[in-house]
C-alpha positions in Angstrom: -31.7 121.5 -24.8 -33.9 119.2 -22.7 -31.1 117.9 -20.3 -31.1 119.2 -16.7 -34.5 120.8 -17.1 -37.3 120.1 -14.4 -40.2 118.9 -16.6 -43.7 118.9 -15.1 -46.7 116.8 -16.1 -50.3 117.5 -15.4 -51.8 115.7 -12.4 -54.3 114.2 -14.8 -51.4 112.2 -16.3 -51.0 110.0 -13.2 -53.7 107.5 -14.3 -53.7 105.3 -17.4 -50.8 105.7 -19.9 -48.8 108.3 -17.9 -46.0 108.0 -20.6 -48.2 109.8 -23.1 -48.8 113.4 -22.1 -47.6 117.0 -22.6 -44.8 118.2 -20.3 -43.9 121.8 -19.5 -40.8 123.4 -18.2 -39.3 126.9 -17.8 -35.8 127.7 -18.9 -34.0 131.1 -19.1 -37.4 133.0 -19.4 -38.7 130.6 -22.1 -41.5 128.0 -21.7 -40.7 124.6 -23.2 -43.2 122.0 -24.2 -42.7 118.3 -25.2 -44.6 115.1 -25.4 -43.4 112.6 -22.8 -43.1 109.8 -25.3 -40.9 112.0 -27.7 -38.7 113.8 -25.3 -36.1 114.9 -27.8 -38.7 117.1 -29.6 -39.1 120.3 -27.7 -41.1 123.4 -28.6 -39.9 126.8 -27.2 -42.4 129.6 -26.7 -43.3 132.6 -24.5 -46.2 132.8 -22.1 -48.0 134.9 -24.6 -47.4 132.4 -27.4 -48.6 129.5 -25.1 -51.7 131.4 -24.2 -52.5 132.1 -27.8 -52.0 128.3 -28.7 -54.4 127.3 -25.9 -57.0 129.8 -27.0 -56.7 128.6 -30.6 -57.0 124.9 -29.6 -59.9 125.7 -27.1 -61.8 127.6 -29.8 -61.7 124.7 -32.2 -58.9 125.9 -34.5 
């Protein structure tokens, strides 16, 4: 699933250990997330699902 997909890292990942960050990509209407040091594990979600996850984490789950 992760081959041939344009993954993007946050600009905050350029300093320090840049190999340890969350990467995002879009493929066929789905948002994909993975950790850069574990690229074979990919989570697929929607924009609504990602927004809910971010809200949940921000609110202290």
